DOBAVEX-935312 format. One line per field, with one value per residue (C-alpha): residue number from 1; x, y, z. Coordinates in Angstrom, 3 decimals, decimal comma, padded with zeros to 6 digits. Layout:
REM residues N
num [NUM;...]
c1 [X;...]
c2 [Y;...]
c3 [Z;...]
END
This chain:
REM residues 657
num [1;2;3;4;5;6;7;8;9;10;11;12;13;14;15;16;17;18;19;20;21;22;23;24;25;26;27;28;29;30;31;32;33;34;35;36;37;38;39;40;41;42;43;44;45;46;47;48;49;50;51;52;53;54;55;56;57;58;59;60;61;62;63;64;65;66;67;68;69;70;71;72;73;74;75;76;77;78;79;80;81;82;83;84;85;86;87;88;89;90;91;92;93;94;95;96;97;98;99;100;101;102;103;104;105;106;107;108;109;110;111;112;113;114;115;116;117;118;119;120;121;122;123;124;125;126;127;128;129;130;131;132;133;134;135;136;137;138;139;140;141;142;143;144;145;146;147;148;149;150;151;152;153;154;155;156;157;158;159;160;161;162;163;164;165;166;167;168;169;170;171;172;173;174;175;176;177;178;179;180;181;182;183;184;185;186;187;188;189;190;191;192;193;194;195;196;197;198;199;200;201;202;203;204;205;206;207;208;209;210;211;212;213;214;215;216;217;218;219;220;221;222;223;224;225;226;227;228;229;230;231;232;233;234;235;236;237;238;239;240;241;242;243;244;245;246;247;248;249;250;251;252;253;254;255;256;257;258;259;260;261;262;263;264;265;266;267;268;269;270;271;272;273;274;275;276;277;278;279;280;281;282;283;284;285;286;287;288;289;290;291;292;293;294;295;296;297;298;299;300;301;302;303;304;305;306;307;308;309;310;311;312;313;314;315;316;317;318;319;320;321;322;323;324;325;326;327;328;329;330;331;332;333;334;335;336;337;338;339;340;341;342;343;344;345;346;347;348;349;350;351;352;353;354;355;356;357;358;359;360;361;362;363;364;365;366;367;368;369;370;371;372;373;374;375;376;377;378;379;380;381;382;383;384;385;386;387;388;389;390;391;392;393;394;395;396;397;398;399;400;401;402;403;404;405;406;407;408;409;410;411;412;413;414;415;416;417;418;419;420;421;422;423;424;425;426;427;428;429;430;431;432;433;434;435;436;437;438;439;440;441;442;443;444;445;446;447;448;449;450;451;452;453;454;455;456;457;458;459;460;461;462;463;464;465;466;467;468;469;470;471;472;473;474;475;476;477;478;479;480;481;482;483;484;485;486;487;488;489;490;491;492;493;494;495;496;497;498;499;500;501;502;503;504;505;506;507;508;509;510;511;512;513;514;515;516;517;518;519;520;521;522;523;524;525;526;527;528;529;530;531;532;533;534;535;536;537;538;539;540;541;542;543;544;545;546;547;548;549;550;551;552;553;554;555;556;557;558;559;560;561;562;563;564;565;566;567;568;569;570;571;572;573;574;575;576;577;578;579;580;581;582;583;584;585;586;587;588;589;590;591;592;593;594;595;596;597;598;599;600;601;602;603;604;605;606;607;608;609;610;611;612;613;614;615;616;617;618;619;620;621;622;623;624;625;626;627;628;629;630;631;632;633;634;635;636;637;638;639;640;641;642;643;644;645;646;647;648;649;650;651;652;653;654;655;656;657]
c1 [-026,566;-026,514;-023,653;-023,827;-023,765;-026,672;-028,630;-027,995;-029,134;-032,371;-033,044;-032,294;-034,686;-037,612;-039,955;-038,080;-041,237;-041,161;-037,574;-034,732;-031,787;-028,830;-025,428;-023,402;-019,756;-019,027;-016,536;-014,535;-014,578;-013,450;-010,588;-009,577;-009,554;-007,459;-004,810;-003,630;-001,991;-004,189;-002,561;-004,709;-001,715;-000,806;-000,284;-000,741;-001,339;-002,507;-003,396;-005,824;-006,980;-006,927;-008,454;-007,776;-011,119;-010,557;-013,804;-012,924;-013,139;-016,924;-016,559;-017,330;-018,212;-021,843;-023,088;-024,748;-022,001;-024,485;-024,427;-020,639;-018,969;-017,857;-020,001;-023,003;-025,224;-027,790;-031,202;-032,587;-029,762;-027,530;-024,421;-021,758;-021,923;-019,928;-016,789;-015,296;-012,194;-010,555;-008,379;-008,697;-005,070;-004,516;-000,905;000,801;000,552;-002,616;-001,805;-003,384;-005,223;-006,859;-010,539;-011,163;-011,291;-014,133;-016,534;-017,531;-020,624;-018,768;-019,915;-017,933;-014,522;-012,614;-009,309;-007,813;-005,217;-003,980;-000,474;-000,237;003,439;005,052;001,968;001,706;-001,570;-003,076;-005,052;-007,584;-008,924;-010,031;-012,252;-014,847;-016,636;-019,613;-017,471;-018,642;-016,357;-012,779;-010,566;-007,086;-005,462;-002,535;-002,193;001,408;000,567;003,428;004,289;002,641;-001,047;-002,629;-003,961;-007,186;-008,202;-009,848;-012,368;-013,944;-016,216;-018,843;-016,447;-017,744;-014,947;-011,318;-008,685;-005,219;-003,331;-000,066;001,252;003,749;006,694;005,833;005,687;005,741;005,281;002,546;003,318;001,023;001,625;000,364;-001,815;-003,398;-004,025;-005,639;-007,894;-009,132;-010,187;-011,833;-013,826;-014,769;-017,447;-019,287;-016,180;-016,902;-013,965;-010,371;-007,709;-004,228;-001,949;001,726;001,243;003,695;002,195;005,525;005,242;001,751;000,136;-002,544;-004,316;-006,613;-008,137;-009,976;-012,184;-013,307;-016,471;-018,055;-015,281;-016,235;-013,081;-009,585;-006,590;-003,135;-000,855;002,796;002,359;005,326;003,157;005,170;004,588;002,153;-001,385;-003,960;-007,104;-009,216;-008,969;-010,118;-013,015;-014,338;-018,108;-018,605;-015,207;-015,468;-012,303;-008,844;-005,658;-002,350;000,134;003,671;004,361;007,743;007,861;004,631;005,875;005,167;002,516;-000,924;-003,419;-005,740;-009,174;-011,111;-014,383;-016,367;-017,352;-016,337;-017,690;-014,395;-014,794;-011,508;-008,232;-004,955;-001,882;000,766;004,400;004,911;007,110;004,543;005,908;004,640;001,620;-001,717;-003,968;-006,788;-009,057;-008,927;-011,696;-013,889;-013,668;-016,812;-017,609;-014,157;-014,100;-010,546;-007,457;-003,906;-001,098;001,596;005,200;005,490;007,443;004,578;005,366;003,583;000,786;-002,366;-005,290;-007,931;-010,722;-009,233;-009,544;-013,064;-014,382;-017,656;-017,250;-013,492;-012,810;-009,490;-006,621;-003,049;-000,387;002,597;006,188;006,056;007,601;004,488;005,011;003,062;000,372;-002,435;-005,478;-008,002;-011,042;-011,975;-014,946;-016,613;-018,689;-016,121;-014,913;-011,682;-011,356;-007,702;-005,586;-001,975;000,522;003,589;007,063;006,421;007,495;004,097;003,543;000,518;-000,498;-001,932;-005,013;-005,626;-004,953;-007,416;-009,980;-009,511;-009,970;-013,047;-014,594;-014,007;-015,289;-018,568;-019,440;-020,596;-018,573;-020,709;-019,004;-016,277;-012,620;-010,557;-006,761;-004,512;-001,034;001,257;004,633;007,848;006,832;008,029;005,799;007,497;006,824;005,018;001,808;-000,200;-001,125;-004,557;-005,252;-005,634;-008,233;-010,673;-010,772;-013,831;-013,546;-009,947;-008,665;-005,064;-002,598;000,822;003,312;006,616;009,765;008,573;011,672;011,079;007,630;007,677;004,941;003,667;002,025;-000,355;-000,911;-003,572;-005,451;-008,987;-008,846;-008,858;-008,591;-011,524;-011,463;-007,720;-006,351;-002,957;-000,444;002,922;005,298;008,548;011,567;010,353;013,368;011,184;013,095;010,149;007,284;003,973;001,621;-001,159;-002,368;-006,148;-006,273;-006,074;-008,369;-008,526;-005,119;-003,845;-000,652;001,973;005,206;007,800;010,917;013,993;013,624;015,794;013,876;015,970;015,586;012,482;009,129;006,386;003,994;000,901;002,182;002,407;-001,197;-002,617;-004,696;-005,712;-002,181;-001,325;001,732;004,489;007,688;010,301;013,349;016,352;016,145;018,195;015,833;016,935;013,598;013,907;012,323;010,018;008,166;006,660;005,091;002,300;001,348;000,035;-002,107;000,854;001,269;004,234;006,985;010,052;012,737;015,699;018,687;018,296;020,321;018,335;020,283;019,574;017,981;014,839;012,410;010,064;007,278;007,432;005,596;002,530;002,081;000,665;-000,594;002,875;003,548;006,773;009,403;012,367;015,133;018,338;021,242;020,858;022,946;020,732;022,337;021,209;019,519;016,619;013,471;012,110;008,553;009,505;009,961;006,711;004,405;001,516;001,393;005,045;006,295;009,390;011,948;014,959;017,522;020,695;023,595;023,180;025,159;022,877;024,525;023,635;022,059;019,210;015,763;015,609;012,039;010,353;006,748;004,932;002,689;004,512;004,399;008,012;009,115;012,180;014,663;017,663;019,997;023,303;026,121;025,531;027,399;025,139;026,667;025,724;024,052;021,219;017,974;016,561;013,094;013,914;012,647;009,165;009,358;007,849;007,126;010,681;012,112;015,134;017,465;020,556;022,796;026,070;028,824;028,035;029,751;027,412;029,219;027,530;027,584;025,818;022,023;021,004;017,477;016,841;016,750;013,112;011,913;009,937;010,172;013,675;015,350;018,230;020,470;023,456;025,697;028,951;031,583;030,541;032,111;030,295;032,471;032,640;031,467;028,558;026,007;024,611;020,940;018,692;015,795;015,437;014,371;016,265;016,322;013,832;013,629;017,157;018,709;021,432;023,656;026,525;028,567;031,896;034,394;033,573;035,474;033,736;035,864;035,652;034,005;030,793;028,388;027,534;023,907;023,720;024,722;022,590;019,484;019,687;017,056;015,815;019,372]
c2 [-038,153;-037,469;-035,755;-032,204;-033,447;-035,842;-033,029;-030,782;-033,583;-033,987;-030,266;-029,895;-032,781;-030,934;-028,685;-025,406;-023,511;-025,082;-024,285;-021,831;-022,735;-024,162;-023,093;-026,098;-025,198;-023,166;-025,759;-025,741;-021,947;-021,426;-023,888;-022,189;-018,835;-020,284;-021,546;-017,958;-015,569;-012,665;-009,321;-006,215;-004,158;-006,506;-004,383;-005,814;-004,470;-000,945;-000,378;-003,286;-003,041;000,568;-000,662;-004,156;-005,687;-008,244;-010,084;-013,021;-010,804;-011,284;-015,067;-016,246;-019,658;-020,007;-017,548;-018,303;-018,606;-017,599;-014,115;-013,819;-011,330;-012,969;-016,092;-017,035;-020,024;-022,011;-020,702;-024,185;-026,617;-024,116;-025,341;-022,693;-021,904;-018,674;-017,484;-014,031;-013,307;-010,921;-008,228;-009,857;-009,589;-013,369;-014,493;-017,832;-021,237;-023,126;-026,754;-029,824;-030,650;-027,225;-027,366;-024,950;-028,008;-029,483;-026,878;-029,151;-027,181;-023,997;-022,335;-019,105;-018,705;-015,426;-015,305;-012,453;-010,076;-012,156;-013,594;-017,393;-017,596;-020,131;-022,352;-024,400;-024,178;-027,374;-029,771;-029,803;-026,492;-028,507;-030,642;-027,876;-029,308;-026,953;-023,812;-021,193;-018,391;-018,823;-015,826;-016,508;-013,382;-011,707;-014,499;-015,578;-019,225;-020,916;-024,017;-025,838;-025,362;-028,723;-030,688;-031,302;-027,679;-028,939;-030,769;-027,393;-027,592;-025,220;-022,297;-019,013;-016,868;-017,787;-015,331;-016,606;-013,354;-012,697;-009,394;-007,350;-008,529;-012,234;-012,979;-016,666;-018,071;-020,215;-022,271;-023,880;-027,100;-027,251;-030,266;-028,596;-025,389;-027,234;-029,416;-026,430;-024,607;-027,756;-028,534;-025,057;-024,539;-021,814;-019,819;-016,114;-014,474;-015,760;-013,620;-015,128;-012,084;-012,874;-016,642;-018,570;-019,530;-019,627;-023,380;-023,176;-022,251;-019,656;-021,994;-023,665;-020,244;-020,590;-023,143;-020,606;-019,390;-018,419;-016,011;-012,375;-011,212;-012,618;-011,114;-012,650;-009,730;-010,591;-014,346;-015,042;-015,901;-016,538;-016,457;-014,464;-013,281;-015,209;-013,447;-016,315;-014,868;-011,412;-013,053;-015,109;-014,552;-013,225;-011,726;-008,102;-007,440;-008,697;-007,823;-009,207;-006,500;-007,095;-010,281;-009,517;-012,677;-011,896;-010,700;-010,512;-008,437;-007,721;-010,039;-009,099;-009,897;-012,593;-011,667;-008,731;-007,592;-008,509;-007,961;-006,620;-003,278;-003,164;-004,272;-003,796;-005,322;-002,827;-003,579;-006,463;-006,882;-006,404;-004,913;-003,637;-001,454;-001,313;-003,469;-001,593;-004,494;-003,174;-000,900;-004,033;-003,540;-001,429;-001,866;-000,751;001,939;001,406;000,529;000,410;-000,494;001,428;000,292;-001,927;-001,515;-000,584;001,554;003,183;005,700;005,646;004,219;006,962;004,434;003,528;007,090;007,190;004,193;005,534;004,390;004,719;007,206;005,985;005,536;004,895;004,623;005,994;004,719;003,165;004,139;005,583;008,217;010,459;013,007;012,665;011,899;014,705;012,864;015,312;016,533;013,176;012,161;010,290;012,133;011,143;011,299;010,221;010,481;009,546;009,737;010,363;009,243;008,626;010,403;011,841;015,250;017,468;020,334;023,538;022,849;019,495;020,984;023,786;021,260;019,275;022,296;023,411;019,957;019,872;023,419;022,601;019,549;019,518;016,827;016,933;014,452;013,353;013,828;014,300;014,132;015,222;013,666;014,918;014,650;013,576;013,998;016,124;019,136;022,440;026,103;028,705;027,790;029,885;028,065;029,655;027,442;024,417;026,210;025,525;021,907;022,300;020,469;019,461;017,676;016,914;018,500;016,888;018,712;017,566;017,000;019,215;021,383;022,525;023,807;027,478;027,899;031,442;032,657;035,576;036,919;039,438;037,157;036,321;032,546;029,975;026,249;026,020;022,186;021,517;019,219;018,191;020,214;018,861;021,386;019,651;019,465;022,276;024,599;027,159;030,196;031,769;030,515;030,210;033,082;031,055;033,377;033,017;030,754;027,303;027,590;023,872;022,655;019,786;018,628;020,881;019,607;022,201;020,084;020,036;023,516;026,639;028,425;030,723;032,687;032,611;030,941;033,469;034,522;033,238;029,658;029,882;031,088;028,059;026,359;023,554;022,330;018,891;017,871;020,207;019,267;021,953;019,678;020,212;023,980;026,815;028,002;029,791;030,162;029,757;026,561;028,335;029,886;026,490;026,218;028,370;025,427;023,540;021,243;019,746;015,975;015,797;018,411;017,858;020,562;018,289;019,456;023,191;025,870;026,048;027,377;028,021;025,693;023,590;025,548;023,639;025,609;023,022;020,768;022,947;020,797;018,070;016,011;015,653;012,159;012,671;015,383;015,494;018,030;016,225;017,831;021,351;023,431;023,181;023,548;023,313;020,501;018,247;019,407;016,782;017,390;016,472;012,735;012,592;013,981;011,491;010,637;011,013;008,040;009,369;011,779;012,435;014,947;013,434;015,440;018,602;020,144;019,211;018,748;017,866;014,636;012,664;013,402;011,522;010,234;008,384;007,915;004,596;003,780;006,216;005,500;006,105;003,760;005,646;007,662;009,007;011,133;010,147;012,549;015,154;015,991;014,230;012,949;011,328;007,934;006,193;006,604;003,177;004,585;004,008;000,491;002,060;002,584;-000,826;000,023;001,162;-000,229;002,021;003,484;005,260;007,006;006,670;009,299;011,041;011,221;008,936;007,191;004,114;000,331;-001,867;-001,290;-004,939;-003,846;-002,948;-006,657;-006,858;-004,468;-006,787;-004,769;-003,274;-003,900;-001,411;-000,663;001,617;002,646;003,048;005,715;006,630;005,945;002,752;000,486;-002,705;-006,219;-006,910;-008,620;-011,897;-012,513;-013,015;-014,073;-016,812;-014,488;-011,236;-008,798;-010,977;-008,646;-007,215;-006,963;-004,302;-004,375;-001,848;-001,318;-000,572;002,087;001,944;000,732;-002,603;-005,403;-009,146;-011,567;-011,102;-013,608;-016,513;-016,170;-012,879;-014,398;-017,496;-015,481;-013,004;-014,978;-012,068;-011,202]
c3 [033,062;029,316;027,534;026,207;022,598;023,295;024,920;021,925;019,580;021,544;021,517;017,803;016,999;018,604;016,678;016,117;017,043;020,506;021,498;021,141;018,897;020,839;019,558;018,431;018,358;021,479;022,793;019,551;019,330;022,937;022,522;019,269;021,079;023,916;021,471;020,837;023,289;024,324;023,583;023,219;022,044;019,179;016,069;012,595;009,113;009,836;006,183;005,923;009,539;010,775;014,043;015,304;016,261;018,997;018,324;020,540;023,648;023,442;023,525;027,050;028,410;029,363;026,722;023,406;020,797;018,098;019,654;019,597;017,282;014,046;014,501;012,343;013,119;011,176;012,294;013,001;013,768;015,590;013,774;013,209;009,490;009,342;011,103;010,467;012,551;010,110;011,706;015,141;016,221;016,201;015,945;016,312;014,687;013,821;014,595;012,929;016,165;016,292;017,187;014,321;012,079;014,167;012,740;009,885;008,866;007,957;004,753;005,145;006,802;006,976;008,876;006,833;008,258;011,159;011,550;011,621;010,617;010,334;009,950;006,754;004,846;006,230;004,031;006,886;005,567;002,548;004,776;004,961;001,942;002,311;002,033;-000,435;000,798;002,043;002,838;004,236;002,808;004,608;007,162;006,397;005,770;003,980;001,993;-000,862;-001,582;-000,616;-003,582;-001,638;-002,227;-005,410;-003,162;-002,337;-005,351;-003,901;-003,603;-004,939;-003,502;-002,683;-001,427;-000,475;-001,106;000,711;002,122;000,116;002,233;001,932;-001,782;-002,744;000,787;-000,792;-003,888;-006,461;-008,350;-011,909;-011,131;-008,071;-010,017;-012,904;-010,726;-008,740;-011,908;-013,274;-010,112;-008,870;-011,496;-009,568;-008,602;-009,077;-007,276;-007,281;-005,581;-005,263;-005,180;-004,473;-004,216;-006,396;-009,761;-011,577;-012,224;-013,678;-016,957;-017,647;-020,072;-017,462;-016,794;-020,102;-018,308;-015,696;-017,362;-014,017;-012,955;-012,394;-010,583;-011,163;-009,368;-009,858;-008,995;-008,429;-008,828;-011,110;-014,111;-017,267;-020,981;-023,059;-022,456;-024,476;-025,596;-024,205;-020,703;-021,771;-023,596;-020,653;-020,745;-017,189;-016,383;-015,248;-013,206;-014,228;-012,311;-013,645;-012,590;-011,253;-013,227;-014,721;-016,834;-018,679;-022,041;-025,751;-027,411;-026,050;-027,765;-030,599;-029,224;-031,057;-029,330;-030,654;-027,167;-023,621;-020,112;-018,743;-016,975;-015,016;-016,629;-014,786;-016,440;-015,326;-014,391;-016,786;-019,872;-022,631;-025,850;-029,160;-029,879;-028,119;-030,337;-032,088;-031,060;-027,478;-028,707;-028,337;-024,567;-024,679;-020,956;-019,852;-017,152;-015,823;-017,898;-016,525;-018,950;-017,048;-016,598;-019,644;-022,897;-025,172;-028,189;-031,091;-030,861;-028,747;-030,777;-031,133;-030,602;-027,227;-025,975;-027,381;-025,423;-024,040;-020,402;-019,995;-017,202;-015,710;-018,173;-017,027;-019,752;-017,853;-018,174;-021,634;-024,974;-026,567;-029,245;-031,573;-030,881;-028,382;-030,564;-030,646;-029,329;-026,613;-028,606;-027,963;-024,970;-022,866;-019,760;-018,049;-014,301;-014,556;-017,692;-016,893;-019,778;-017,611;-018,835;-022,518;-025,691;-026,478;-028,006;-027,687;-029,898;-028,467;-030,568;-028,867;-025,443;-026,140;-027,398;-024,189;-021,948;-023,853;-023,531;-019,808;-019,370;-021,130;-019,041;-015,452;-013,677;-010,541;-008,191;-010,651;-009,722;-012,926;-012,780;-015,652;-015,687;-018,471;-016,723;-018,497;-022,116;-025,018;-024,452;-025,228;-025,714;-023,597;-021,789;-019,359;-016,175;-016,487;-019,524;-017,236;-015,135;-017,986;-016,809;-014,630;-011,286;-012,015;-008,891;-009,853;-012,301;-012,858;-015,088;-013,578;-015,646;-018,494;-018,489;-022,096;-021,208;-020,281;-017,690;-017,303;-014,101;-014,391;-010,901;-011,930;-014,317;-013,253;-012,947;-010,172;-009,543;-007,192;-007,008;-007,303;-004,594;-006,028;-008,076;-009,204;-010,793;-009,817;-012,167;-014,430;-014,037;-012,265;-011,004;-009,210;-007,101;-008,947;-008,182;-006,610;-003,888;-003,701;-006,760;-005,083;-002,058;-001,193;-002,425;-000,265;-002,034;-003,658;-005,227;-006,265;-005,766;-008,009;-009,421;-009,136;-006,409;-004,188;-001,000;001,153;000,679;-000,188;002,560;000,751;001,035;004,823;004,901;003,088;005,747;003,393;002,615;004,042;001,961;000,727;-001,083;-001,760;-001,845;-004,116;-004,364;-002,839;-000,123;003,052;004,868;008,674;009,957;012,393;009,447;008,704;012,148;010,720;008,494;011,506;009,357;007,438;007,507;005,083;004,788;002,608;002,674;001,962;-000,091;000,476;002,267;005,510;008,474;012,135;014,652;014,582;016,710;019,007;017,298;014,488;016,935;016,400;013,307;015,526;012,566;011,037;009,673;007,687;008,174;005,785;006,565;005,449;003,605;004,975;007,399;010,455;013,886;017,496;019,381;018,407;020,223;022,627;021,409;017,841;018,472;020,436;017,770;017,917;014,199;013,204;011,177;009,373;010,823;008,589;009,889;008,430;007,009;009,091;011,966;014,848;018,247;021,812;023,001;021,537;022,965;026,246;026,043;023,200;024,216;024,261;021,310;019,043;015,300;014,267;011,499;010,185;012,233;010,290;012,416;010,846;009,944;012,626;015,839;018,349;021,583;024,872;025,293;023,527;025,478;026,301;025,617;021,938;022,636;022,825;019,049;018,343;014,684;013,944;010,695;010,065;012,704;011,359;013,894;011,979;012,012;015,272;018,687;020,642;023,507;024,978;025,169;022,640;022,807;023,208;024,128;020,482;019,623;020,720;018,002;015,702;012,457;012,674;009,305;009,276;012,259;011,592;014,519;012,577;013,339;016,882;020,290;021,201;023,328;025,393;024,686;022,383;024,615;023,308;022,787;025,774;023,566;020,965;018,160;018,640;015,705;013,765;010,741;010,579;007,100;007,538;010,648;010,637;013,810;012,107;013,255;016,971;020,038;020,582;021,986;022,266;019,842;017,911;019,501;017,215;018,268;016,393;013,081;013,613;014,412;011,531;009,638;007,523;006,518]
END
């Protein structure tokens, strides 16, 4: 009897026209699958993976592995050359003896958006010497990047990015970083967001003449930005945001033109003016310099770049007038000048509106962001309607701007989706009835609005997000049940009274409901906590009484539940343990009477647990699992009637804390 490998060798040596391809790698793949627990309800990274695709469920012994989801084979030899298990719900360690590393012919490997914590990034990954594409992003690998990664000289794309909550789990040495950039001469895409590059230099990047996309967000880079990177011959997309030790002035470009079309260097410590030589970035379509310390005026030639359509300059120290370049051919889809010291003349504003009214934007989506600047004087809201196809208008924190609403004027914002008029000292609601037919987001928070919400607002079927916080409104809660399509409703810090009617549950798409700091009374409707999409429920600082809802449904999406500073009583319903995505639970300053809810320790994402100032009593039960409360950061059980010692296991297992 011959072995399976010998049989596969004999078959592969035959004329490919005479036989079918035999998959070579099914044994390794099946053993790799078996090394992870099978859990169809495993939830991970809903933003990157809206639907977890359990590809390995199609992998069955006795079937052709070349037909399995995520597997690509060589058309002649049958060797596995591609493996894509991104968003497959895999979790657990990858050990050095994993059969994954037996797939020596791999050219493309994608394990993105799985959870392999606490696995180190093994040097065995560097044994796939034929790899051209390697994606291990959002997989929670940890430790030092193996020096052997420089052996992957055929790489065209490398992504080792980490999730937002796991910055610096992976660390680079200067020598490893330099060798990789020297050897990977065909590397076109390099994405290393939130890996630790704090011990490296940016200088080796000047060798990367093949790079098209470079993303080093939140990597701890230090020093200044040299113009050599911006002048790399093929570079089109550069992302360097969230590096708080990148400082100094932006470089004067030595190259007359560059290939860069997307440049994002926001949230750093850059100072000084925007160099006039940035006008050499003639291919630029997207520029984000937000959240730095830039000063001086905006170079007119920058605003006149012919392809620039997205410009973000918010939260700097820019001064002077907005240059009047709106008579030229460039058309902004987003112009964000929020939180600067910029002034605008009525002449420039009129020029801008005329330019936008003359040009057909077709499918463009322009947004105008002028919040938090030094604009003053009277302005009619109708003036902004001249911006044809305007999608977003942001005028918040312009308290010196007197905005006039002309209810009878013949104008409309037929394309407007977002309107922000918060912090403008408004004393009356804008007269928008019939003028914003498809508006989805309306912010009127932190004004001086009193009394009841106008009827026209309740009739807006298009509205999905409404913020009226920090006003003096007294509208009954049941009035908002008419806005059944709302996903976000913020009525915090008002003068709302009465009870929360169960009719609010007619808004079945609600994701976030903020009602804190009002004078609401009555009980919490049972249906409220079982809304299928609800993620945030904030009812703190009211006068609610009665018991907590008794049933929290399985597979609910609650991540934040703030019920503190009310008059709630009774026991904690154990169905709270069904809230597997819960991150914040604050029940402080109520009258809840129960023993310690040890069953909450199984919640994997719970970061904040506040039970202070209630009537909890008895012993605090010790852990029954090895990793109870794995994510807990805040643990407040003060001012209760607990007795006995605090179990040592609690303190020892608070790893996140």
